LUMKOLRO-229575 format. One record per atom (N, C-alpha, C, O): residue number from 1; chain; atom name; z, y, x. Coordinates in steps of 0.2 Angstrom, whole numbers, plus 5000, padded with zeros to 4 digits. Example, Ala and Ser with C-alpha at 12.3 -4.5 7.8 and 13.67 -1.06 7.14 Angstrom:
<pts>
+------+-------+------+------+------+------+
| resi | chain | name |    Z |    Y |    X |
+------+-------+------+------+------+------+
|    1 |     A |    N | 5039 | 4972 | 5066 |
|    1 |     A |   CA | 5039 | 4978 | 5062 |
|    1 |     A |    C | 5039 | 4984 | 5066 |
|    1 |     A |    O | 5042 | 4983 | 5071 |
|    2 |     A |    N | 5035 | 4989 | 5064 |
|    2 |     A |   CA | 5036 | 4995 | 5068 |
|    2 |     A |    C | 5039 | 5000 | 5064 |
|    2 |     A |    O | 5040 | 5006 | 5067 |
+------+-------+------+------+------+------+
</pts>
This chain:
<pts>
+------+-------+------+------+------+------+
| resi | chain | name |    Z |    Y |    X |
+------+-------+------+------+------+------+
|    1 |     A |    N | 5510 | 5504 | 5478 |
|    1 |     A |   CA | 5513 | 5510 | 5480 |
|    1 |     A |    C | 5510 | 5510 | 5485 |
|    1 |     A |    O | 5513 | 5506 | 5489 |
|    2 |     A |    N | 5503 | 5515 | 5490 |
|    2 |     A |   CA | 5501 | 5516 | 5496 |
|    2 |     A |    C | 5506 | 5518 | 5500 |
|    2 |     A |    O | 5512 | 5520 | 5499 |
|    3 |     A |    N | 5503 | 5517 | 5505 |
|    3 |     A |   CA | 5505 | 5518 | 5513 |
|    3 |     A |    C | 5509 | 5525 | 5510 |
|    3 |     A |    O | 5515 | 5526 | 5510 |
|    4 |     A |    N | 5503 | 5531 | 5509 |
|    4 |     A |   CA | 5507 | 5536 | 5509 |
|    4 |     A |    C | 5513 | 5539 | 5506 |
|    4 |     A |    O | 5518 | 5542 | 5507 |
|    5 |     A |    N | 5511 | 5536 | 5501 |
|    5 |     A |   CA | 5516 | 5535 | 5496 |
|    5 |     A |    C | 5522 | 5534 | 5495 |
|    5 |     A |    O | 5526 | 5537 | 5490 |
|    6 |     A |    N | 5523 | 5530 | 5500 |
|    6 |     A |   CA | 5529 | 5525 | 5505 |
|    6 |     A |    C | 5532 | 5529 | 5508 |
|    6 |     A |    O | 5538 | 5530 | 5507 |
|    7 |     A |    N | 5527 | 5532 | 5513 |
|    7 |     A |   CA | 5530 | 5536 | 5520 |
|    7 |     A |    C | 5534 | 5542 | 5516 |
|    7 |     A |    O | 5539 | 5545 | 5518 |
|    8 |     A |    N | 5530 | 5544 | 5511 |
|    8 |     A |   CA | 5533 | 5552 | 5506 |
|    8 |     A |    C | 5540 | 5551 | 5502 |
|    8 |     A |    O | 5544 | 5556 | 5501 |
|    9 |     A |    N | 5540 | 5544 | 5500 |
|    9 |     A |   CA | 5546 | 5543 | 5497 |
|    9 |     A |    C | 5554 | 5541 | 5502 |
|    9 |     A |    O | 5560 | 5543 | 5501 |
|   10 |     A |    N | 5551 | 5536 | 5507 |
|   10 |     A |   CA | 5556 | 5537 | 5514 |
|   10 |     A |    C | 5557 | 5546 | 5515 |
|   10 |     A |    O | 5563 | 5547 | 5515 |
|   11 |     A |    N | 5554 | 5550 | 5515 |
|   11 |     A |   CA | 5554 | 5555 | 5518 |
|   11 |     A |    C | 5560 | 5558 | 5513 |
|   11 |     A |    O | 5565 | 5560 | 5515 |
|   12 |     A |    N | 5558 | 5557 | 5508 |
|   12 |     A |   CA | 5563 | 5562 | 5501 |
|   12 |     A |    C | 5568 | 5558 | 5501 |
|   12 |     A |    O | 5574 | 5562 | 5501 |
|   13 |     A |    N | 5569 | 5550 | 5501 |
|   13 |     A |   CA | 5574 | 5547 | 5504 |
|   13 |     A |    C | 5581 | 5550 | 5509 |
|   13 |     A |    O | 5587 | 5551 | 5508 |
|   14 |     A |    N | 5576 | 5552 | 5514 |
|   14 |     A |   CA | 5580 | 5552 | 5519 |
|   14 |     A |    C | 5584 | 5559 | 5522 |
|   14 |     A |    O | 5588 | 5560 | 5527 |
|   15 |     A |    N | 5580 | 5564 | 5514 |
|   15 |     A |   CA | 5581 | 5571 | 5517 |
|   15 |     A |    C | 5584 | 5573 | 5510 |
|   15 |     A |    O | 5587 | 5578 | 5510 |
|   16 |     A |    N | 5584 | 5571 | 5502 |
|   16 |     A |   CA | 5588 | 5572 | 5498 |
|   16 |     A |    C | 5593 | 5565 | 5495 |
|   16 |     A |    O | 5594 | 5564 | 5488 |
|   17 |     A |    N | 5594 | 5561 | 5499 |
|   17 |     A |   CA | 5598 | 5555 | 5496 |
|   17 |     A |    C | 5605 | 5557 | 5499 |
|   17 |     A |    O | 5606 | 5562 | 5503 |
|   18 |     A |    N | 5608 | 5552 | 5497 |
|   18 |     A |   CA | 5614 | 5552 | 5498 |
|   18 |     A |    C | 5617 | 5545 | 5504 |
|   18 |     A |    O | 5614 | 5540 | 5502 |
|   19 |     A |    N | 5621 | 5544 | 5508 |
|   19 |     A |   CA | 5620 | 5541 | 5514 |
|   19 |     A |    C | 5619 | 5535 | 5514 |
|   19 |     A |    O | 5616 | 5532 | 5519 |
|   20 |     A |    N | 5620 | 5530 | 5506 |
|   20 |     A |   CA | 5616 | 5523 | 5503 |
|   20 |     A |    C | 5610 | 5525 | 5506 |
|   20 |     A |    O | 5608 | 5522 | 5511 |
|   21 |     A |    N | 5607 | 5530 | 5504 |
|   21 |     A |   CA | 5598 | 5530 | 5500 |
|   21 |     A |    C | 5595 | 5532 | 5507 |
|   21 |     A |    O | 5589 | 5530 | 5509 |
|   22 |     A |    N | 5601 | 5536 | 5511 |
|   22 |     A |   CA | 5598 | 5536 | 5518 |
|   22 |     A |    C | 5596 | 5532 | 5523 |
|   22 |     A |    O | 5591 | 5533 | 5527 |
|   23 |     A |    N | 5600 | 5526 | 5522 |
|   23 |     A |   CA | 5600 | 5519 | 5527 |
|   23 |     A |    C | 5596 | 5515 | 5521 |
|   23 |     A |    O | 5593 | 5511 | 5524 |
|   24 |     A |    N | 5596 | 5514 | 5516 |
|   24 |     A |   CA | 5590 | 5511 | 5512 |
|   24 |     A |    C | 5583 | 5512 | 5515 |
|   24 |     A |    O | 5579 | 5508 | 5518 |
|   25 |     A |    N | 5581 | 5520 | 5514 |
|   25 |     A |   CA | 5578 | 5522 | 5517 |
|   25 |     A |    C | 5575 | 5520 | 5525 |
|   25 |     A |    O | 5569 | 5518 | 5525 |
|   26 |     A |    N | 5577 | 5521 | 5528 |
|   26 |     A |   CA | 5579 | 5517 | 5536 |
|   26 |     A |    C | 5576 | 5510 | 5535 |
|   26 |     A |    O | 5571 | 5509 | 5538 |
|   27 |     A |    N | 5580 | 5505 | 5531 |
|   27 |     A |   CA | 5579 | 5498 | 5530 |
|   27 |     A |    C | 5572 | 5497 | 5529 |
|   27 |     A |    O | 5569 | 5492 | 5533 |
|   28 |     A |    N | 5570 | 5502 | 5522 |
|   28 |     A |   CA | 5563 | 5501 | 5520 |
|   28 |     A |    C | 5559 | 5504 | 5525 |
|   28 |     A |    O | 5553 | 5502 | 5524 |
|   29 |     A |    N | 5558 | 5507 | 5529 |
|   29 |     A |   CA | 5554 | 5508 | 5533 |
|   29 |     A |    C | 5552 | 5502 | 5540 |
|   29 |     A |    O | 5547 | 5501 | 5543 |
|   30 |     A |    N | 5559 | 5499 | 5541 |
|   30 |     A |   CA | 5558 | 5495 | 5546 |
|   30 |     A |    C | 5555 | 5487 | 5544 |
|   30 |     A |    O | 5552 | 5484 | 5547 |
|   31 |     A |    N | 5556 | 5487 | 5535 |
|   31 |     A |   CA | 5557 | 5479 | 5533 |
|   31 |     A |    C | 5549 | 5477 | 5534 |
|   31 |     A |    O | 5545 | 5481 | 5536 |
|   32 |     A |    N | 5548 | 5471 | 5532 |
|   32 |     A |   CA | 5541 | 5468 | 5532 |
|   32 |     A |    C | 5538 | 5469 | 5525 |
|   32 |     A |    O | 5540 | 5472 | 5521 |
|   33 |     A |    N | 5533 | 5467 | 5524 |
|   33 |     A |   CA | 5528 | 5469 | 5518 |
|   33 |     A |    C | 5534 | 5465 | 5513 |
|   33 |     A |    O | 5538 | 5467 | 5509 |
|   34 |     A |    N | 5534 | 5457 | 5515 |
|   34 |     A |   CA | 5539 | 5454 | 5508 |
|   34 |     A |    C | 5546 | 5459 | 5507 |
|   34 |     A |    O | 5547 | 5463 | 5502 |
|   35 |     A |    N | 5550 | 5460 | 5513 |
|   35 |     A |   CA | 5557 | 5463 | 5510 |
|   35 |     A |    C | 5554 | 5471 | 5508 |
|   35 |     A |    O | 5559 | 5474 | 5507 |
|   36 |     A |    N | 5548 | 5474 | 5509 |
|   36 |     A |   CA | 5549 | 5480 | 5506 |
|   36 |     A |    C | 5548 | 5479 | 5499 |
|   36 |     A |    O | 5550 | 5482 | 5494 |
|   37 |     A |    N | 5544 | 5473 | 5499 |
|   37 |     A |   CA | 5542 | 5471 | 5489 |
|   37 |     A |    C | 5548 | 5470 | 5486 |
|   37 |     A |    O | 5548 | 5471 | 5480 |
|   38 |     A |    N | 5555 | 5469 | 5490 |
|   38 |     A |   CA | 5561 | 5467 | 5489 |
|   38 |     A |    C | 5566 | 5472 | 5487 |
|   38 |     A |    O | 5570 | 5471 | 5483 |
|   39 |     A |    N | 5564 | 5477 | 5491 |
|   39 |     A |   CA | 5569 | 5484 | 5492 |
|   39 |     A |    C | 5565 | 5489 | 5487 |
|   39 |     A |    O | 5568 | 5494 | 5486 |
|   40 |     A |    N | 5559 | 5488 | 5484 |
|   40 |     A |   CA | 5556 | 5490 | 5479 |
|   40 |     A |    C | 5557 | 5489 | 5473 |
|   40 |     A |    O | 5558 | 5493 | 5468 |
|   41 |     A |    N | 5557 | 5483 | 5473 |
|   41 |     A |   CA | 5560 | 5478 | 5466 |
|   41 |     A |    C | 5566 | 5480 | 5463 |
|   41 |     A |    O | 5567 | 5483 | 5457 |
|   42 |     A |    N | 5573 | 5479 | 5469 |
|   42 |     A |   CA | 5579 | 5480 | 5468 |
|   42 |     A |    C | 5580 | 5486 | 5465 |
|   42 |     A |    O | 5584 | 5486 | 5460 |
|   43 |     A |    N | 5577 | 5493 | 5468 |
|   43 |     A |   CA | 5580 | 5498 | 5468 |
|   43 |     A |    C | 5574 | 5502 | 5464 |
|   43 |     A |    O | 5572 | 5507 | 5467 |
|   44 |     A |    N | 5572 | 5501 | 5458 |
|   44 |     A |   CA | 5567 | 5502 | 5453 |
|   44 |     A |    C | 5571 | 5513 | 5452 |
|   44 |     A |    O | 5566 | 5517 | 5453 |
|   45 |     A |    N | 5574 | 5514 | 5452 |
|   45 |     A |   CA | 5580 | 5520 | 5451 |
|   45 |     A |    C | 5577 | 5524 | 5456 |
|   45 |     A |    O | 5575 | 5530 | 5455 |
|   46 |     A |    N | 5577 | 5521 | 5462 |
|   46 |     A |   CA | 5579 | 5525 | 5468 |
|   46 |     A |    C | 5569 | 5528 | 5467 |
|   46 |     A |    O | 5566 | 5533 | 5465 |
|   47 |     A |    N | 5567 | 5523 | 5468 |
|   47 |     A |   CA | 5558 | 5523 | 5468 |
|   47 |     A |    C | 5556 | 5529 | 5460 |
|   47 |     A |    O | 5552 | 5534 | 5460 |
|   48 |     A |    N | 5559 | 5528 | 5457 |
|   48 |     A |   CA | 5556 | 5535 | 5451 |
|   48 |     A |    C | 5559 | 5541 | 5454 |
|   48 |     A |    O | 5556 | 5547 | 5456 |
|   49 |     A |    N | 5563 | 5539 | 5455 |
|   49 |     A |   CA | 5567 | 5546 | 5458 |
|   49 |     A |    C | 5565 | 5552 | 5464 |
|   49 |     A |    O | 5566 | 5558 | 5465 |
|   50 |     A |    N | 5563 | 5545 | 5469 |
|   50 |     A |   CA | 5560 | 5548 | 5475 |
|   50 |     A |    C | 5554 | 5548 | 5477 |
|   50 |     A |    O | 5552 | 5551 | 5482 |
|   51 |     A |    N | 5550 | 5543 | 5474 |
|   51 |     A |   CA | 5545 | 5541 | 5472 |
|   51 |     A |    C | 5539 | 5547 | 5471 |
|   51 |     A |    O | 5540 | 5553 | 5469 |
|   52 |     A |    N | 5531 | 5542 | 5471 |
|   52 |     A |   CA | 5526 | 5546 | 5467 |
|   52 |     A |    C | 5527 | 5548 | 5459 |
|   52 |     A |    O | 5529 | 5544 | 5454 |
|   53 |     A |    N | 5526 | 5556 | 5458 |
|   53 |     A |   CA | 5527 | 5558 | 5455 |
|   53 |     A |    C | 5533 | 5561 | 5451 |
|   53 |     A |    O | 5534 | 5563 | 5445 |
|   54 |     A |    N | 5541 | 5558 | 5457 |
|   54 |     A |   CA | 5545 | 5562 | 5455 |
|   54 |     A |    C | 5547 | 5568 | 5458 |
|   54 |     A |    O | 5545 | 5570 | 5463 |
|   55 |     A |    N | 5553 | 5571 | 5455 |
|   55 |     A |   CA | 5552 | 5579 | 5457 |
|   55 |     A |    C | 5553 | 5577 | 5464 |
|   55 |     A |    O | 5548 | 5579 | 5467 |
|   56 |     A |    N | 5559 | 5575 | 5469 |
|   56 |     A |   CA | 5558 | 5574 | 5475 |
|   56 |     A |    C | 5555 | 5573 | 5479 |
|   56 |     A |    O | 5557 | 5575 | 5484 |
|   57 |     A |    N | 5548 | 5568 | 5478 |
|   57 |     A |   CA | 5543 | 5567 | 5481 |
|   57 |     A |    C | 5541 | 5574 | 5481 |
|   57 |     A |    O | 5543 | 5578 | 5485 |
|   58 |     A |    N | 5538 | 5576 | 5476 |
|   58 |     A |   CA | 5534 | 5583 | 5475 |
|   58 |     A |    C | 5537 | 5589 | 5479 |
|   58 |     A |    O | 5534 | 5594 | 5481 |
|   59 |     A |    N | 5544 | 5587 | 5479 |
|   59 |     A |   CA | 5547 | 5594 | 5483 |
|   59 |     A |    C | 5547 | 5595 | 5493 |
|   59 |     A |    O | 5547 | 5599 | 5497 |
|   60 |     A |    N | 5545 | 5586 | 5492 |
|   60 |     A |   CA | 5545 | 5585 | 5499 |
|   60 |     A |    C | 5537 | 5584 | 5503 |
|   60 |     A |    O | 5537 | 5584 | 5509 |
|   61 |     A |    N | 5531 | 5584 | 5498 |
|   61 |     A |   CA | 5525 | 5584 | 5501 |
|   61 |     A |    C | 5524 | 5594 | 5499 |
|   61 |     A |    O | 5519 | 5596 | 5502 |
|   62 |     A |    N | 5528 | 5599 | 5495 |
|   62 |     A |   CA | 5528 | 5605 | 5494 |
|   62 |     A |    C | 5529 | 5609 | 5503 |
|   62 |     A |    O | 5526 | 5613 | 5507 |
|   63 |     A |    N | 5537 | 5605 | 5503 |
|   63 |     A |   CA | 5537 | 5606 | 5510 |
|   63 |     A |    C | 5535 | 5605 | 5517 |
|   63 |     A |    O | 5537 | 5607 | 5522 |
|   64 |     A |    N | 5528 | 5602 | 5516 |
|   64 |     A |   CA | 5524 | 5597 | 5520 |
|   64 |     A |    C | 5518 | 5602 | 5520 |
|   64 |     A |    O | 5514 | 5602 | 5524 |
|   65 |     A |    N | 5517 | 5605 | 5513 |
|   65 |     A |   CA | 5510 | 5609 | 5515 |
|   65 |     A |    C | 5513 | 5617 | 5517 |
|   65 |     A |    O | 5509 | 5621 | 5519 |
|   66 |     A |    N | 5519 | 5618 | 5517 |
|   66 |     A |   CA | 5519 | 5625 | 5519 |
|   66 |     A |    C | 5519 | 5626 | 5527 |
|   66 |     A |    O | 5520 | 5632 | 5529 |
+------+-------+------+------+------+------+
</pts>
């Protein structure tokens, strides 16, 4: 995942996720490279749902372009 894709994913998680997903997004934003990889590996369903190509990331990108 590129840096820009990660930021969009974090924004989508913060905007559309529940309380756990929002806190996870904050942790991911603050994590070092090793812990970022751990978060991505531990929560693939969230990466798919909020990440590149996912409906929520696409919605976030559309909002940013308006």
